[in-house]
C-alpha positions in Angstrom: 128.0 157.1 71.9 127.2 154.5 69.2 125.8 151.2 70.2 125.9 148.2 67.9 123.2 145.6 67.8 124.1 142.1 69.1 124.8 139.6 66.4 121.7 137.5 65.6 122.5 133.8 64.9 121.6 132.3 61.6 118.9 129.7 62.0 118.5 126.7 59.6 115.1 125.1 59.2 114.7 121.4 58.5 114.9 121.6 54.7 118.0 123.9 54.9 119.8 121.5 57.2 118.9 118.6 54.9 120.5 120.5 52.0 123.6 121.3 54.0 124.0 117.7 55.1 122.9 116.2 51.8 120.3 114.1 53.7 116.5 113.8 53.6 114.4 115.9 55.9 113.3 112.7 57.7 117.0 112.0 58.4 117.4 115.5 59.8 114.4 115.0 62.1 115.9 111.7 63.3 119.2 113.4 64.0 117.4 116.1 66.0 115.2 113.5 67.9 118.2 111.3 68.7 120.3 114.3 70.0 123.0 113.7 67.4 122.4 117.2 66.0 121.6 120.0 68.5 118.4 122.0 67.8 115.9 124.3 69.6 112.4 125.5 69.0 112.0 129.1 67.9 108.6 130.4 67.0 107.1 126.9 67.0 109.6 125.6 64.5 112.6 123.4 65.2 115.9 124.9 64.0 119.7 124.5 64.2 122.3 127.2 64.1 125.4 127.4 62.1 127.4 126.6 65.3 125.3 123.5 65.7 126.2 122.3 62.2 129.8 123.1 62.7 129.9 121.1 66.0 128.1 118.2 64.2 130.8 118.2 61.5 133.6 118.5 64.0 132.3 115.4 65.9 131.9 113.4 62.7 135.6 112.8 62.2 
C-alpha cells in the first residue's frame, strides 16, 4: 500500500507578495493589516498562500 504525502501549500512572504501584486512591501503589510488580503503567521513570519492571492484577484473585479 502506497501512501502519498499531503500537498503542502505554497507560502508567499511579504517581498514575494509585493512582486506578484506589483506593490511595495509597505502596501502589502497595509493590505494584511486591513484584512483586504488574507494572511497568517507561520514560524513567526506573516505569509499568504497562492489561494489567498487568487481570492484577492477574484474580489478585485
